[in-house]
C-alpha positions as a Markdown table, in Angstrom:
| # | Residue | x | y | z |
|---|---|---|---|---|
| 1 | Met | 0.0 | 0.0 | 0.0 |
| 2 | Thr | 1.3 | 3.4 | -1.0 |
| 3 | Pro | 1.6 | 5.7 | 2.1 |
| 4 | His | -0.9 | 8.6 | 2.1 |
| 5 | Lys | 0.9 | 11.9 | 1.1 |
| 6 | Lys | -0.3 | 14.9 | 3.0 |
| 7 | Pro | 0.6 | 18.5 | 2.0 |
| 8 | Ile | 2.5 | 20.3 | 4.7 |
| 9 | Gly | 3.4 | 23.9 | 5.5 |
| 10 | Glu | 6.6 | 25.6 | 6.5 |
| 11 | Asn | 7.4 | 26.6 | 10.0 |
| 12 | Gly | 10.4 | 27.2 | 12.2 |
| 13 | Pro | 12.5 | 29.9 | 13.9 |
| 14 | Leu | 14.5 | 32.7 | 12.3 |
| 15 | Arg | 18.1 | 32.7 | 13.6 |
| 16 | Val | 20.0 | 36.0 | 13.4 |
| 17 | Ser | 23.8 | 35.8 | 13.5 |
| 18 | Gln | 26.9 | 37.7 | 12.5 |
| 19 | Glu | 29.7 | 36.4 | 10.4 |
| 20 | Ala | 32.8 | 38.5 | 9.5 |
| 21 | Gly | 30.9 | 41.6 | 10.4 |
| 22 | Arg | 27.8 | 40.8 | 8.3 |
| 23 | Thr | 24.4 | 40.0 | 9.6 |
| 24 | Lys | 23.0 | 36.6 | 8.5 |
| 25 | Ile | 19.4 | 35.4 | 8.7 |
| 26 | Asp | 18.7 | 31.7 | 8.6 |
| 27 | Trp | 15.1 | 30.3 | 8.5 |
| 28 | Gln | 15.5 | 27.0 | 10.2 |
| 29 | Arg | 12.5 | 25.1 | 8.7 |
| 30 | Ile | 11.1 | 22.2 | 10.6 |
| 31 | Gln | 11.5 | 19.1 | 8.5 |
| 32 | Tyr | 8.4 | 16.9 | 8.0 |
| 33 | Ser | 7.9 | 13.5 | 6.3 |
| 34 | Pro | 5.6 | 13.6 | 3.3 |
| 35 | Glu | 3.7 | 10.6 | 4.8 |
| 36 | Lys | 0.7 | 11.6 | 6.9 |
| 37 | Ser | 1.3 | 9.1 | 9.7 |
| 38 | Lys | 4.9 | 10.2 | 10.1 |
| 39 | Gln | 3.9 | 13.9 | 10.1 |
| 40 | Glu | 1.4 | 13.3 | 12.8 |
| 41 | Arg | 3.8 | 11.2 | 14.8 |
| 42 | Ser | 6.4 | 14.0 | 14.8 |
| 43 | Ile | 3.8 | 16.5 | 16.0 |
| 44 | Ala | 2.5 | 14.2 | 18.7 |
| 45 | Asp | 6.0 | 13.3 | 19.9 |
| 46 | Ser | 6.9 | 17.0 | 20.2 |
| 47 | Phe | 3.6 | 17.8 | 22.0 |
| 48 | Ile | 4.1 | 15.0 | 24.5 |
| 49 | Thr | 7.6 | 16.1 | 25.3 |
| 50 | Ala | 6.3 | 19.6 | 25.9 |
| 51 | Leu | 3.4 | 18.3 | 28.0 |
| 52 | Asn | 5.6 | 16.2 | 30.2 |
| 53 | Ala | 8.0 | 19.1 | 30.8 |
| 54 | Glu | 5.1 | 21.5 | 31.6 |
| 55 | Gln | 3.2 | 19.1 | 33.9 |
| 56 | Asn | 6.2 | 17.2 | 35.3 |
| 57 | Gln | 4.6 | 14.0 | 34.1 |
| 58 | Asp | 5.7 | 10.9 | 32.2 |
| 59 | Trp | 3.1 | 10.4 | 29.5 |
| 60 | Lys | 3.9 | 7.6 | 27.0 |
| 61 | Leu | 2.7 | 7.8 | 23.4 |
| 62 | Thr | 1.4 | 5.0 | 21.2 |
| 63 | Gln | 0.4 | 5.5 | 17.6 |
| 64 | Leu | -2.7 | 3.4 | 16.8 |
| 65 | Glu | -3.8 | 1.6 | 13.7 |
| 66 | Glu | -5.5 | 3.5 | 10.8 |
| 67 | Asn | -9.3 | 3.9 | 11.2 |
| 68 | Asp | -8.8 | 3.9 | 15.0 |
| 69 | Phe | -8.0 | 6.9 | 17.2 |
| 70 | Asp | -4.8 | 8.5 | 16.2 |
| 71 | Phe | -2.9 | 7.9 | 19.5 |
| 72 | Gln | -3.1 | 6.7 | 23.0 |
| 73 | Ile | -1.3 | 8.4 | 25.8 |
| 74 | Glu | -0.8 | 6.8 | 29.1 |
| 75 | Gln | 0.9 | 7.0 | 32.5 |
| 76 | Pro | 0.4 | 4.8 | 35.6 |
| 77 | Arg | -3.3 | 4.6 | 36.4 |
| 78 | Glu | -4.5 | 6.7 | 33.4 |
| 79 | Lys | -5.0 | 6.2 | 29.7 |
| 80 | Arg | -6.4 | 8.7 | 27.2 |
| 81 | Tyr | -7.0 | 8.8 | 23.5 |
| 82 | Leu | -5.5 | 11.6 | 21.5 |
| 83 | Glu | -6.8 | 12.9 | 18.1 |
| 84 | Leu | -4.9 | 15.4 | 16.0 |
| 85 | Gln | -6.2 | 18.1 | 13.8 |
| 86 | Glu | -4.3 | 20.6 | 11.7 |
| 87 | Ile | -5.5 | 24.2 | 11.7 |
| 88 | Ile | -5.4 | 26.0 | 8.3 |
| 89 | Ile | -7.0 | 29.0 | 6.7 |
| 90 | Pro | -8.4 | 27.7 | 3.4 |
| 91 | Gly | -6.7 | 28.9 | 0.2 |
| 92 | Lys | -8.5 | 31.0 | -2.4 |
| 93 | Lys | -10.6 | 29.1 | -4.9 |
| 94 | His | -9.8 | 25.8 | -3.2 |
| 95 | Gly | -6.1 | 26.3 | -3.9 |
| 96 | Ser | -3.3 | 25.2 | -1.5 |
| 97 | Pro | -3.3 | 27.1 | 1.8 |
| 98 | Tyr | 0.4 | 26.8 | 2.0 |
| 99 | Val | 1.4 | 29.8 | 0.0 |
| 100 | Thr | 3.9 | 32.6 | 0.4 |
| 101 | Gly | 3.2 | 36.2 | 1.3 |
| 102 | Glu | 2.2 | 37.6 | 4.7 |
| 103 | Gln | -1.2 | 36.7 | 6.2 |
| 104 | Val | -3.5 | 39.5 | 7.6 |
| 105 | Ile | -6.0 | 37.9 | 10.0 |
| 106 | Gln | -9.2 | 39.1 | 11.5 |
| 107 | Pro | -9.4 | 37.3 | 14.9 |
| 108 | Ser | -13.1 | 36.7 | 15.1 |
| 109 | Lys | -13.2 | 35.2 | 11.6 |
| 110 | Phe | -10.2 | 32.9 | 12.3 |
| 111 | Ala | -11.6 | 31.8 | 15.6 |
| 112 | Lys | -14.8 | 30.8 | 13.9 |
| 113 | Thr | -12.8 | 28.8 | 11.4 |
| 114 | Ile | -11.0 | 26.9 | 14.2 |
| 115 | Ile | -14.3 | 26.3 | 16.1 |
| 116 | Ala | -16.0 | 25.0 | 13.0 |
| 117 | Ala | -13.1 | 22.6 | 12.4 |
| 118 | Ile | -13.4 | 21.3 | 16.0 |
| 119 | Val | -17.2 | 20.8 | 15.6 |
| 120 | Ser | -16.7 | 19.0 | 12.3 |
| 121 | Lys | -14.1 | 16.7 | 14.0 |
| 122 | Ser | -16.4 | 16.1 | 17.0 |
| 123 | Val | -19.3 | 14.5 | 15.0 |
| 124 | Arg | -17.1 | 11.5 | 14.2 |
| 125 | Tyr | -16.9 | 10.4 | 17.8 |
| 126 | Pro | -19.4 | 9.4 | 20.5 |
| 127 | Thr | -20.0 | 11.6 | 23.5 |
| 128 | Thr | -19.1 | 8.8 | 25.8 |
| 129 | Gly | -16.4 | 6.2 | 25.7 |
| 130 | Thr | -14.3 | 3.8 | 27.6 |
| 131 | Gln | -11.6 | 6.4 | 28.3 |
| 132 | Pro | -11.2 | 10.1 | 27.9 |
| 133 | Leu | -10.6 | 11.6 | 24.4 |
| 134 | Asp | -8.5 | 14.6 | 23.9 |
| 135 | Leu | -8.0 | 16.8 | 20.8 |
| 136 | Leu | -4.8 | 18.3 | 19.7 |
| 137 | Asn | -5.0 | 21.2 | 17.3 |
| 138 | Tyr | -1.8 | 22.3 | 15.6 |
| 139 | Val | -0.3 | 24.3 | 12.8 |
| 140 | Thr | 2.6 | 23.5 | 10.5 |
| 141 | His | 2.6 | 26.7 | 8.5 |
| 142 | Trp | 3.6 | 30.2 | 9.8 |
| 143 | Arg | 0.5 | 31.8 | 8.1 |
| 144 | Phe | -1.9 | 30.2 | 10.6 |
| 145 | Arg | -0.4 | 31.3 | 14.0 |
| 146 | Pro | -3.3 | 32.5 | 16.2 |
| 147 | Asn | -2.7 | 35.5 | 18.4 |
| 148 | Asp | -3.9 | 35.8 | 22.0 |
| 149 | Thr | -7.3 | 37.3 | 20.9 |
| 150 | Val | -7.9 | 34.3 | 18.6 |
| 151 | Ile | -7.1 | 31.9 | 21.4 |
| 152 | Lys | -9.5 | 33.7 | 23.8 |
| 153 | Leu | -12.3 | 33.8 | 21.2 |
| 154 | Val | -11.9 | 30.0 | 20.6 |
| 155 | Val | -11.9 | 29.3 | 24.4 |
| 156 | His | -15.0 | 31.5 | 24.8 |
| 157 | Gly | -16.8 | 29.8 | 21.8 |
| 158 | Leu | -16.1 | 26.3 | 23.1 |
| 159 | Thr | -18.0 | 27.0 | 26.3 |
| 160 | Ser | -21.3 | 27.1 | 24.3 |
| 161 | Ile | -21.0 | 24.0 | 22.1 |
| 162 | Thr | -21.3 | 20.3 | 22.8 |
| 163 | His | -18.4 | 18.0 | 21.9 |
| 164 | Pro | -16.9 | 14.7 | 23.1 |
| 165 | Phe | -13.5 | 16.0 | 24.0 |
| 166 | Ser | -12.3 | 16.0 | 27.6 |
| 167 | Arg | -9.4 | 18.3 | 26.8 |
| 168 | Ile | -8.7 | 20.4 | 23.7 |
| 169 | Tyr | -5.2 | 21.8 | 23.1 |
| 170 | Phe | -3.5 | 24.1 | 20.7 |
| 171 | Tyr | 0.1 | 23.3 | 20.0 |
| 172 | Glu | 2.7 | 25.3 | 18.0 |
| 173 | Arg | 6.2 | 23.9 | 17.5 |
| 174 | Ile | 8.9 | 26.5 | 18.1 |
| 175 | Asp | 11.6 | 24.3 | 16.6 |
| 176 | Ala | 11.8 | 20.5 | 16.0 |
| 177 | Pro | 11.9 | 19.4 | 19.6 |
| 178 | Thr | 10.1 | 22.1 | 21.5 |
| 179 | Gly | 6.8 | 24.0 | 21.3 |
| 180 | Leu | 4.1 | 26.0 | 23.1 |
| 181 | Ile | 0.9 | 24.4 | 24.5 |
| 182 | Lys | -2.3 | 26.4 | 25.1 |
| 183 | Val | -5.4 | 24.8 | 26.6 |
| 184 | Leu | -8.5 | 25.6 | 24.7 |
| 185 | Tyr | -10.9 | 23.5 | 26.8 |
| 186 | Pro | -11.5 | 23.6 | 29.7 |
| 187 | Asn | -9.9 | 26.9 | 30.5 |
| 188 | Pro | -12.4 | 29.3 | 32.2 |
| 189 | Glu | -9.6 | 31.3 | 33.9 |
| 190 | Leu | -8.2 | 32.5 | 30.5 |
| 191 | Ile | -11.5 | 34.2 | 29.6 |
| 192 | Arg | -12.4 | 35.5 | 33.0 |
| 193 | Gly | -13.6 | 39.1 | 32.4 |
| 194 | Phe | -13.1 | 38.7 | 28.6 |
| 195 | Ala | -16.0 | 39.9 | 26.4 |
| 196 | Pro | -15.8 | 39.4 | 22.6 |
| 197 | Asn | -16.0 | 42.7 | 20.8 |
| 198 | Pro | -15.3 | 42.5 | 17.0 |
| 199 | Gln | -15.2 | 46.3 | 16.9 |
| 200 | Gln | -12.1 | 46.4 | 19.2 |
| 201 | Glu | -10.2 | 43.3 | 18.2 |
| 202 | Gly | -8.5 | 44.8 | 15.1 |
| 203 | Arg | -6.4 | 42.8 | 12.7 |
| 204 | Tyr | -2.9 | 41.3 | 13.0 |
| 205 | Leu | -0.3 | 40.0 | 10.6 |
| 206 | Asn | 1.8 | 36.9 | 10.4 |
| 207 | Phe | 5.1 | 37.8 | 8.6 |
| 208 | Asp | 6.5 | 35.7 | 5.8 |
| 209 | Pro | 9.8 | 34.4 | 7.1 |
| 210 | Ala | 11.1 | 34.1 | 3.5 |
| 211 | Ser | 10.8 | 37.9 | 3.1 |
| 212 | Ala | 13.1 | 38.6 | 6.1 |
| 213 | Ser | 16.2 | 40.7 | 5.6 |
| 214 | Pro | 18.8 | 42.1 | 8.1 |
| 215 | Thr | 18.9 | 45.7 | 9.3 |
| 216 | Asn | 21.5 | 47.5 | 11.3 |
| 217 | Lys | 20.6 | 50.7 | 13.1 |
| 218 | Glu | 22.9 | 52.4 | 15.6 |
| 219 | Gly | 24.7 | 49.1 | 16.2 |
| 220 | Asn | 21.5 | 47.1 | 16.8 |
| 221 | Val | 20.8 | 44.2 | 14.6 |
| 222 | Gly | 17.2 | 43.7 | 13.5 |
| 223 | Val | 15.0 | 42.0 | 10.9 |
| 224 | Thr | 12.8 | 43.7 | 8.3 |
| 225 | Phe | 10.0 | 42.0 | 6.5 |
| 226 | Arg | 8.6 | 43.0 | 3.1 |
| 227 | Leu | 4.9 | 43.7 | 3.1 |
| 228 | Ser | 2.6 | 43.8 | 0.0 |
| 229 | Ser | 0.5 | 46.9 | -0.7 |
| 230 | Asp | -2.6 | 44.8 | -0.1 |
| 231 | Ala | -1.4 | 43.9 | 3.4 |
| 232 | Met | -0.5 | 47.6 | 4.1 |
| 233 | Lys | -4.0 | 48.6 | 3.0 |
| 234 | Lys | -5.7 | 46.0 | 5.2 |
| 235 | Leu | -3.7 | 47.1 | 8.2 |
| 236 | Gly | -4.2 | 50.8 | 7.4 |
| 237 | Leu | -0.5 | 51.5 | 7.4 |
| 238 | Gly | -0.2 | 53.6 | 4.3 |
| 239 | Lys | 2.3 | 53.0 | 1.5 |
| 240 | Asn | 5.3 | 51.7 | 3.4 |
| 241 | Thr | 6.8 | 48.5 | 2.1 |
| 242 | Gly | 8.6 | 47.2 | 5.1 |
| 243 | Ser | 8.2 | 46.5 | 8.8 |
| 244 | Glu | 10.8 | 45.8 | 11.4 |
| 245 | Gly | 10.7 | 43.0 | 13.8 |
């Protein structure tokens, strides 16, 4: 049987260094296998490593057979199923979402996309089972990073829908072995005092790492990203073509 090939995005840190007095920028892309099962295994391995470090636990990960749950995680006296779901913003006219160029995001719209994906995933599973079922949402492409407002909107939205998941996480790999975990459900503390208001949320931008170039001002090393005129217009930033990071 030919392994299922799954498209994958590009993600990973930018490293800034100096060599012979010149500033160098290196986009250290995380390498993924083209095979779906191996992609998911690398995400799950990274997530479990981060979860164990964060909780001071010793979860063990087992990849399950196709047409079953994706994984099982266990430690003494506890077993849980773990399902994975990649978060994307659909491409234009059903094209690939993994394209170049910066991504301007409206938080409420992106949050609805994430919640809709969770709802779509949830209908595949019973509301009760022999052991708890967790859902891991993740990104593999820099265009789809949610900001804090998106995360809070998702957490808020999940309080009003029914789903079979005991825990819902969002995970973003920083580099190959490490990443950041955010709990989407249950997390009432995160949204205590938070009131969704589309009129005040604004927009934010995920920079294209491939457009980064070095800058030096007054001895300080920085990074400049090229922005398209369309992005500048959406952000209300006038006609400038670059932004420093």
